[in-house]
C-alpha positions in Angstrom: 135.9 73.2 97.8 133.1 74.2 95.6 132.5 72.6 92.2 134.2 73.9 89.0 130.9 73.5 87.3 127.9 75.8 88.4 124.8 76.5 87.1 122.2 79.2 87.1 118.5 79.4 87.7 116.3 82.2 86.3 113.4 82.9 88.1 110.4 84.6 87.0 107.3 86.3 88.8 104.0 86.2 86.8 103.1 89.2 85.2 106.8 90.1 84.3 108.3 89.6 80.9 111.5 87.6 81.2 114.3 88.7 78.8 114.6 86.5 75.7 118.2 85.9 76.4 117.3 84.1 79.6 114.6 81.7 79.3 112.6 81.3 82.9 113.3 77.9 84.5 110.9 78.5 87.6 107.7 80.8 87.8 106.1 81.9 91.0 103.1 83.5 91.5 104.2 86.3 93.3 107.2 87.8 95.1 105.9 86.8 98.5 105.6 83.1 97.3 109.4 83.4 96.3 110.3 84.7 99.6 108.7 82.1 101.4 110.7 79.5 99.5 113.6 81.5 100.6 112.8 81.5 104.2 115.6 81.2 106.7 114.5 77.6 107.5 114.6 76.7 103.7 118.3 78.2 103.0 119.4 76.2 105.9 118.2 73.0 104.4 119.6 73.9 101.0 122.9 74.3 102.6 122.7 71.0 104.3 121.6 69.4 101.0 124.7 71.2 99.2 127.1 70.3 102.0 126.1 66.7 102.4 125.0 65.8 98.8 122.7 63.1 99.7 121.8 60.5 96.7 
């Protein structure tokens, strides 16, 4: 079951201007660096963390 409360994270790429209504939470130097973070292995790790909710 998913949590009723969900949050958002706004990601910005340096050189872009964010919308004033959505302050950027995380900045990346490039789209490539963002893609590296979202690699298949890292997405699998994030899934395990979400499912097991370690303390």
